[in-house]
PyMOL Python script that loads the backbone (N, CA, C, O; Angstrom):
from pymol import cmd

cmd.read_pdbstr("""\
ATOM      1  N   UNK A   1      14.502 -29.666 -51.698  1.00  0.00           N
ATOM      2  CA  UNK A   1      14.388 -29.124 -50.282  1.00  0.00           C
ATOM      3  C   UNK A   1      12.974 -28.676 -50.400  1.00  0.00           C
ATOM      4  O   UNK A   1      12.567 -27.885 -51.251  1.00  0.00           O
ATOM      5  N   UNK A   2      12.134 -29.346 -49.315  1.00  0.00           N
ATOM      6  CA  UNK A   2      10.868 -29.094 -49.304  1.00  0.00           C
ATOM      7  C   UNK A   2      10.288 -28.251 -48.568  1.00  0.00           C
ATOM      8  O   UNK A   2       9.102 -28.498 -48.353  1.00  0.00           O
ATOM      9  N   UNK A   3      10.700 -27.356 -48.114  1.00  0.00           N
ATOM     10  CA  UNK A   3      10.339 -26.232 -47.401  1.00  0.00           C
ATOM     11  C   UNK A   3      11.529 -25.982 -46.135  1.00  0.00           C
ATOM     12  O   UNK A   3      11.458 -25.058 -45.325  1.00  0.00           O
ATOM     13  N   UNK A   4      12.326 -26.740 -46.159  1.00  0.00           N
ATOM     14  CA  UNK A   4      13.501 -26.547 -45.124  1.00  0.00           C
ATOM     15  C   UNK A   4      13.000 -26.862 -43.612  1.00  0.00           C
ATOM     16  O   UNK A   4      12.448 -27.921 -43.314  1.00  0.00           O
ATOM     17  N   UNK A   5      13.246 -25.861 -42.737  1.00  0.00           N
ATOM     18  CA  UNK A   5      12.778 -25.846 -41.319  1.00  0.00           C
ATOM     19  C   UNK A   5      11.535 -25.055 -41.215  1.00  0.00           C
ATOM     20  O   UNK A   5      11.438 -24.324 -40.229  1.00  0.00           O
ATOM     21  N   UNK A   6      10.586 -25.079 -42.055  1.00  0.00           N
ATOM     22  CA  UNK A   6       9.318 -24.450 -41.937  1.00  0.00           C
ATOM     23  C   UNK A   6       8.416 -25.606 -41.545  1.00  0.00           C
ATOM     24  O   UNK A   6       8.374 -26.709 -42.090  1.00  0.00           O
ATOM     25  N   UNK A   7       7.729 -25.194 -40.555  1.00  0.00           N
ATOM     26  CA  UNK A   7       6.692 -26.091 -39.901  1.00  0.00           C
ATOM     27  C   UNK A   7       5.525 -26.252 -40.799  1.00  0.00           C
ATOM     28  O   UNK A   7       5.438 -25.422 -41.705  1.00  0.00           O
ATOM     29  N   UNK A   8       4.563 -27.216 -40.711  1.00  0.00           N
ATOM     30  CA  UNK A   8       3.618 -27.464 -41.182  1.00  0.00           C
ATOM     31  C   UNK A   8       2.285 -26.249 -41.225  1.00  0.00           C
ATOM     32  O   UNK A   8       1.539 -26.033 -42.180  1.00  0.00           O
ATOM     33  N   UNK A   9       2.280 -25.679 -40.090  1.00  0.00           N
ATOM     34  CA  UNK A   9       1.659 -24.397 -39.765  1.00  0.00           C
ATOM     35  C   UNK A   9       1.980 -23.300 -40.671  1.00  0.00           C
ATOM     36  O   UNK A   9       1.148 -22.706 -41.356  1.00  0.00           O
ATOM     37  N   UNK A  10       3.336 -23.044 -40.636  1.00  0.00           N
ATOM     38  CA  UNK A  10       3.642 -22.012 -41.333  1.00  0.00           C
ATOM     39  C   UNK A  10       3.457 -22.276 -42.818  1.00  0.00           C
ATOM     40  O   UNK A  10       3.004 -21.323 -43.452  1.00  0.00           O
ATOM     41  N   UNK A  11       3.729 -23.420 -43.512  1.00  0.00           N
ATOM     42  CA  UNK A  11       3.504 -23.609 -44.867  1.00  0.00           C
ATOM     43  C   UNK A  11       1.843 -23.420 -45.123  1.00  0.00           C
ATOM     44  O   UNK A  11       1.452 -22.971 -46.201  1.00  0.00           O
ATOM     45  N   UNK A  12       0.933 -23.781 -44.097  1.00  0.00           N
ATOM     46  CA  UNK A  12      -0.377 -23.355 -44.343  1.00  0.00           C
ATOM     47  C   UNK A  12      -0.621 -22.122 -44.629  1.00  0.00           C
ATOM     48  O   UNK A  12      -1.447 -21.842 -45.498  1.00  0.00           O
ATOM     49  N   UNK A  13       0.004 -21.255 -44.000  1.00  0.00           N
ATOM     50  CA  UNK A  13      -0.080 -19.641 -43.843  1.00  0.00           C
ATOM     51  C   UNK A  13       0.182 -19.043 -45.240  1.00  0.00           C
ATOM     52  O   UNK A  13      -0.294 -17.957 -45.568  1.00  0.00           O
ATOM     53  N   UNK A  14       1.001 -19.836 -46.100  1.00  0.00           N
ATOM     54  CA  UNK A  14       1.371 -19.395 -47.506  1.00  0.00           C
ATOM     55  C   UNK A  14       2.872 -18.599 -47.321  1.00  0.00           C
ATOM     56  O   UNK A  14       3.275 -17.620 -47.948  1.00  0.00           O
ATOM     57  N   UNK A  15       3.407 -19.200 -46.472  1.00  0.00           N
ATOM     58  CA  UNK A  15       4.860 -18.393 -46.334  1.00  0.00           C
ATOM     59  C   UNK A  15       5.746 -18.490 -47.352  1.00  0.00           C
ATOM     60  O   UNK A  15       6.511 -17.569 -47.641  1.00  0.00           O
ATOM     61  N   UNK A  16       5.694 -19.887 -48.120  1.00  0.00           N
ATOM     62  CA  UNK A  16       6.514 -20.351 -49.341  1.00  0.00           C
ATOM     63  C   UNK A  16       5.640 -20.909 -50.389  1.00  0.00           C
ATOM     64  O   UNK A  16       4.677 -21.595 -50.048  1.00  0.00           O
ATOM     65  N   UNK A  17       5.886 -20.679 -51.630  1.00  0.00           N
ATOM     66  CA  UNK A  17       4.962 -21.123 -52.840  1.00  0.00           C
ATOM     67  C   UNK A  17       5.753 -22.343 -53.244  1.00  0.00           C
ATOM     68  O   UNK A  17       6.941 -22.297 -53.561  1.00  0.00           O
ATOM     69  N   UNK A  18       5.159 -23.229 -53.217  1.00  0.00           N
ATOM     70  CA  UNK A  18       5.408 -24.738 -53.541  1.00  0.00           C
ATOM     71  C   UNK A  18       4.705 -25.435 -54.824  1.00  0.00           C
ATOM     72  O   UNK A  18       3.486 -25.329 -54.960  1.00  0.00           O
ATOM     73  N   UNK A  19       5.410 -26.078 -55.669  1.00  0.00           N
ATOM     74  CA  UNK A  19       4.736 -26.575 -56.762  1.00  0.00           C
ATOM     75  C   UNK A  19       4.822 -28.144 -56.904  1.00  0.00           C
ATOM     76  O   UNK A  19       5.917 -28.703 -56.974  1.00  0.00           O
ATOM     77  N   UNK A  20       3.871 -28.694 -56.935  1.00  0.00           N
ATOM     78  CA  UNK A  20       4.015 -30.068 -57.104  1.00  0.00           C
ATOM     79  C   UNK A  20       4.710 -30.867 -58.470  1.00  0.00           C
ATOM     80  O   UNK A  20       5.250 -30.120 -59.286  1.00  0.00           O
ATOM     81  N   UNK A  21       4.720 -32.012 -58.692  1.00  0.00           N
ATOM     82  CA  UNK A  21       5.448 -32.736 -59.876  1.00  0.00           C
ATOM     83  C   UNK A  21       4.890 -32.464 -61.043  1.00  0.00           C
ATOM     84  O   UNK A  21       5.415 -32.380 -62.153  1.00  0.00           O
ATOM     85  N   UNK A  22       3.329 -32.276 -60.577  1.00  0.00           N
ATOM     86  CA  UNK A  22       2.344 -32.174 -61.857  1.00  0.00           C
ATOM     87  C   UNK A  22       2.075 -30.714 -62.212  1.00  0.00           C
ATOM     88  O   UNK A  22       1.231 -30.412 -63.056  1.00  0.00           O
ATOM     89  N   UNK A  23       2.836 -29.775 -61.527  1.00  0.00           N
ATOM     90  CA  UNK A  23       2.746 -28.373 -62.042  1.00  0.00           C
ATOM     91  C   UNK A  23       1.632 -27.608 -61.363  1.00  0.00           C
ATOM     92  O   UNK A  23       1.367 -26.438 -61.641  1.00  0.00           O
ATOM     93  N   UNK A  24       1.111 -28.196 -60.624  1.00  0.00           N
ATOM     94  CA  UNK A  24       0.095 -27.281 -59.816  1.00  0.00           C
ATOM     95  C   UNK A  24       0.840 -26.784 -58.309  1.00  0.00           C
ATOM     96  O   UNK A  24       1.868 -27.220 -57.793  1.00  0.00           O
ATOM     97  N   UNK A  25      -0.137 -25.658 -57.809  1.00  0.00           N
ATOM     98  CA  UNK A  25       0.349 -25.113 -56.574  1.00  0.00           C
ATOM     99  C   UNK A  25       0.122 -26.118 -55.349  1.00  0.00           C
ATOM    100  O   UNK A  25      -0.994 -26.636 -55.307  1.00  0.00           O
ATOM    101  N   UNK A  26       0.965 -26.433 -54.424  1.00  0.00           N
ATOM    102  CA  UNK A  26       0.654 -27.124 -53.233  1.00  0.00           C
ATOM    103  C   UNK A  26       0.011 -26.262 -52.216  1.00  0.00           C
ATOM    104  O   UNK A  26       0.262 -25.060 -52.307  1.00  0.00           O
ATOM    105  N   UNK A  27      -0.706 -26.619 -51.346  1.00  0.00           N
ATOM    106  CA  UNK A  27      -1.626 -25.644 -50.506  1.00  0.00           C
ATOM    107  C   UNK A  27      -1.693 -26.708 -49.314  1.00  0.00           C
ATOM    108  O   UNK A  27      -1.901 -27.901 -49.534  1.00  0.00           O
ATOM    109  N   UNK A  28      -1.511 -26.214 -48.112  1.00  0.00           N
ATOM    110  CA  UNK A  28      -1.729 -27.011 -46.924  1.00  0.00           C
ATOM    111  C   UNK A  28      -2.973 -26.676 -46.445  1.00  0.00           C
ATOM    112  O   UNK A  28      -3.311 -25.493 -46.385  1.00  0.00           O
ATOM    113  N   UNK A  29      -3.913 -27.840 -45.991  1.00  0.00           N
ATOM    114  CA  UNK A  29      -5.078 -27.473 -45.481  1.00  0.00           C
ATOM    115  C   UNK A  29      -5.183 -28.439 -43.807  1.00  0.00           C
ATOM    116  O   UNK A  29      -4.550 -29.419 -43.412  1.00  0.00           O
ATOM    117  N   UNK A  30      -6.170 -27.692 -43.224  1.00  0.00           N
ATOM    118  CA  UNK A  30      -6.274 -28.514 -41.821  1.00  0.00           C
ATOM    119  C   UNK A  30      -7.710 -28.854 -41.754  1.00  0.00           C
ATOM    120  O   UNK A  30      -8.687 -28.259 -42.209  1.00  0.00           O
ATOM    121  N   UNK A  31      -7.611 -29.947 -41.083  1.00  0.00           N
ATOM    122  CA  UNK A  31      -9.253 -30.347 -40.727  1.00  0.00           C
ATOM    123  C   UNK A  31      -9.506 -30.762 -39.273  1.00  0.00           C
ATOM    124  O   UNK A  31      -8.591 -31.420 -38.779  1.00  0.00           O
ATOM    125  N   UNK A  32     -10.296 -30.575 -38.685  1.00  0.00           N
ATOM    126  CA  UNK A  32     -10.370 -31.008 -37.220  1.00  0.00           C
ATOM    127  C   UNK A  32     -11.510 -32.201 -37.013  1.00  0.00           C
ATOM    128  O   UNK A  32     -12.714 -31.976 -36.892  1.00  0.00           O
ATOM    129  N   UNK A  33     -10.854 -33.597 -36.994  1.00  0.00           N
ATOM    130  CA  UNK A  33     -11.685 -34.585 -37.055  1.00  0.00           C
ATOM    131  C   UNK A  33     -11.110 -35.534 -35.894  1.00  0.00           C
ATOM    132  O   UNK A  33      -9.907 -35.642 -35.655  1.00  0.00           O
ATOM    133  N   UNK A  34     -12.128 -36.205 -35.207  1.00  0.00           N
ATOM    134  CA  UNK A  34     -11.967 -36.995 -34.046  1.00  0.00           C
ATOM    135  C   UNK A  34     -11.302 -36.557 -33.022  1.00  0.00           C
ATOM    136  O   UNK A  34     -10.620 -37.323 -32.341  1.00  0.00           O
ATOM    137  N   UNK A  35     -11.402 -35.267 -32.769  1.00  0.00           N
ATOM    138  CA  UNK A  35     -10.932 -34.517 -31.615  1.00  0.00           C
ATOM    139  C   UNK A  35      -9.528 -34.129 -31.846  1.00  0.00           C
ATOM    140  O   UNK A  35      -8.888 -33.868 -30.828  1.00  0.00           O
ATOM    141  N   UNK A  36      -8.851 -34.026 -33.107  1.00  0.00           N
ATOM    142  CA  UNK A  36      -7.622 -33.773 -33.339  1.00  0.00           C
ATOM    143  C   UNK A  36      -7.489 -32.959 -34.443  1.00  0.00           C
ATOM    144  O   UNK A  36      -8.413 -33.052 -35.251  1.00  0.00           O
ATOM    145  N   UNK A  37      -6.529 -32.122 -34.730  1.00  0.00           N
ATOM    146  CA  UNK A  37      -6.230 -31.248 -35.687  1.00  0.00           C
ATOM    147  C   UNK A  37      -5.457 -31.913 -36.657  1.00  0.00           C
ATOM    148  O   UNK A  37      -4.428 -32.405 -36.194  1.00  0.00           O
ATOM    149  N   UNK A  38      -5.680 -32.113 -38.128  1.00  0.00           N
ATOM    150  CA  UNK A  38      -4.992 -32.956 -38.903  1.00  0.00           C
ATOM    151  C   UNK A  38      -4.541 -32.102 -40.065  1.00  0.00           C
ATOM    152  O   UNK A  38      -5.447 -31.604 -40.734  1.00  0.00           O
ATOM    153  N   UNK A  39      -3.340 -31.858 -40.407  1.00  0.00           N
ATOM    154  CA  UNK A  39      -2.816 -30.963 -41.527  1.00  0.00           C
ATOM    155  C   UNK A  39      -2.554 -31.997 -42.766  1.00  0.00           C
ATOM    156  O   UNK A  39      -2.130 -33.147 -42.648  1.00  0.00           O
ATOM    157  N   UNK A  40      -2.865 -31.399 -43.851  1.00  0.00           N
ATOM    158  CA  UNK A  40      -2.268 -32.252 -45.373  1.00  0.00           C
ATOM    159  C   UNK A  40      -2.106 -31.578 -46.368  1.00  0.00           C
ATOM    160  O   UNK A  40      -2.939 -30.682 -46.507  1.00  0.00           O
ATOM    161  N   UNK A  41      -1.281 -31.668 -47.191  1.00  0.00           N
ATOM    162  CA  UNK A  41      -0.978 -30.956 -48.556  1.00  0.00           C
ATOM    163  C   UNK A  41      -1.976 -31.495 -49.734  1.00  0.00           C
ATOM    164  O   UNK A  41      -2.285 -32.673 -49.915  1.00  0.00           O
ATOM    165  N   UNK A  42      -2.407 -30.374 -50.488  1.00  0.00           N
ATOM    166  CA  UNK A  42      -2.983 -30.722 -51.770  1.00  0.00           C
ATOM    167  C   UNK A  42      -2.655 -30.099 -52.860  1.00  0.00           C
ATOM    168  O   UNK A  42      -2.474 -28.881 -52.876  1.00  0.00           O
ATOM    169  N   UNK A  43      -2.531 -30.912 -53.978  1.00  0.00           N
ATOM    170  CA  UNK A  43      -2.247 -30.289 -55.353  1.00  0.00           C
ATOM    171  C   UNK A  43      -3.474 -29.719 -55.827  1.00  0.00           C
ATOM    172  O   UNK A  43      -4.477 -30.382 -56.092  1.00  0.00           O
ATOM    173  N   UNK A  44      -3.362 -28.359 -55.936  1.00  0.00           N
ATOM    174  CA  UNK A  44      -4.552 -27.562 -56.686  1.00  0.00           C
ATOM    175  C   UNK A  44      -5.209 -28.017 -58.001  1.00  0.00           C
ATOM    176  O   UNK A  44      -6.397 -27.970 -58.317  1.00  0.00           O
ATOM    177  N   UNK A  45      -3.996 -28.532 -58.786  1.00  0.00           N
ATOM    178  CA  UNK A  45      -4.160 -28.911 -60.291  1.00  0.00           C
ATOM    179  C   UNK A  45      -4.935 -30.216 -60.331  1.00  0.00           C
ATOM    180  O   UNK A  45      -5.972 -30.339 -60.983  1.00  0.00           O
ATOM    181  N   UNK A  46      -4.381 -31.200 -59.596  1.00  0.00           N
ATOM    182  CA  UNK A  46      -4.820 -32.409 -59.542  1.00  0.00           C
ATOM    183  C   UNK A  46      -5.736 -32.948 -58.243  1.00  0.00           C
ATOM    184  O   UNK A  46      -6.453 -33.944 -58.332  1.00  0.00           O
ATOM    185  N   UNK A  47      -5.650 -32.404 -57.418  1.00  0.00           N
ATOM    186  CA  UNK A  47      -6.525 -32.743 -56.234  1.00  0.00           C
ATOM    187  C   UNK A  47      -5.721 -33.748 -55.551  1.00  0.00           C
ATOM    188  O   UNK A  47      -6.251 -34.191 -54.532  1.00  0.00           O
ATOM    189  N   UNK A  48      -4.603 -34.210 -55.845  1.00  0.00           N
ATOM    190  CA  UNK A  48      -3.900 -35.294 -54.753  1.00  0.00           C
ATOM    191  C   UNK A  48      -3.547 -34.791 -53.691  1.00  0.00           C
ATOM    192  O   UNK A  48      -3.107 -33.642 -53.688  1.00  0.00           O
ATOM    193  N   UNK A  49      -3.665 -35.596 -52.422  1.00  0.00           N
ATOM    194  CA  UNK A  49      -3.224 -35.356 -51.169  1.00  0.00           C
ATOM    195  C   UNK A  49      -2.188 -36.236 -50.572  1.00  0.00           C
ATOM    196  O   UNK A  49      -2.072 -37.439 -50.805  1.00  0.00           O
ATOM    197  N   UNK A  50      -1.444 -35.525 -49.777  1.00  0.00           N
ATOM    198  CA  UNK A  50      -0.387 -36.340 -48.885  1.00  0.00           C
ATOM    199  C   UNK A  50      -0.110 -35.671 -47.858  1.00  0.00           C
ATOM    200  O   UNK A  50      -0.355 -34.465 -47.821  1.00  0.00           O
ATOM    201  N   UNK A  51       0.494 -36.373 -46.754  1.00  0.00           N
ATOM    202  CA  UNK A  51       0.709 -35.808 -45.451  1.00  0.00           C
ATOM    203  C   UNK A  51       1.478 -34.615 -45.306  1.00  0.00           C
ATOM    204  O   UNK A  51       1.181 -33.681 -44.561  1.00  0.00           O
ATOM    205  N   UNK A  52       2.631 -34.695 -46.160  1.00  0.00           N
ATOM    206  CA  UNK A  52       3.673 -33.878 -46.274  1.00  0.00           C
ATOM    207  C   UNK A  52       3.741 -33.115 -47.737  1.00  0.00           C
ATOM    208  O   UNK A  52       3.471 -33.784 -48.735  1.00  0.00           O
ATOM    209  N   UNK A  53       4.066 -31.852 -47.866  1.00  0.00           N
ATOM    210  CA  UNK A  53       4.403 -31.388 -49.164  1.00  0.00           C
ATOM    211  C   UNK A  53       5.237 -31.967 -49.936  1.00  0.00           C
ATOM    212  O   UNK A  53       5.073 -32.026 -51.155  1.00  0.00           O
ATOM    213  N   UNK A  54       6.223 -32.458 -49.324  1.00  0.00           N
ATOM    214  CA  UNK A  54       7.529 -33.176 -49.798  1.00  0.00           C
ATOM    215  C   UNK A  54       7.011 -34.515 -50.762  1.00  0.00           C
ATOM    216  O   UNK A  54       7.609 -34.840 -51.788  1.00  0.00           O
ATOM    217  N   UNK A  55       6.054 -35.075 -50.352  1.00  0.00           N
ATOM    218  CA  UNK A  55       5.439 -36.264 -50.887  1.00  0.00           C
ATOM    219  C   UNK A  55       4.791 -35.932 -52.365  1.00  0.00           C
ATOM    220  O   UNK A  55       4.725 -36.757 -53.276  1.00  0.00           O
ATOM    221  N   UNK A  56       4.318 -34.544 -52.432  1.00  0.00           N
ATOM    222  CA  UNK A  56       3.772 -34.155 -53.780  1.00  0.00           C
ATOM    223  C   UNK A  56       4.843 -33.797 -54.935  1.00  0.00           C
ATOM    224  O   UNK A  56       4.628 -33.752 -56.147  1.00  0.00           O
ATOM    225  N   UNK A  57       5.899 -33.584 -54.335  1.00  0.00           N
ATOM    226  CA  UNK A  57       7.173 -33.004 -55.240  1.00  0.00           C
ATOM    227  C   UNK A  57       7.825 -33.801 -56.002  1.00  0.00           C
ATOM    228  O   UNK A  57       8.768 -33.381 -56.674  1.00  0.00           O
TER     229      UNK A  57
END
""", "prot")
cmd.dss("prot")
cmd.show_as("cartoon", "prot")
cmd.util.cbc("prot")
cmd.orient("prot")
C-alpha cells in the first residue's frame, strides 16, 4: 500500500514516511512549470523520479 487515501499534497508535507525499493526515503516535490503545478516523487538515495511514490516502491 503506497499511502492509502493520502493525496499527493499531503504526502509532500511529510505526513507519512515512505521508503523506496533501493532503501532511500521517498520525498514529494512540486515544480511550477508551463503555468501548472507538477508533483513528483524522488528517492533521496538514488535520485530516481516518478509521478507517484508507488512507482518507486
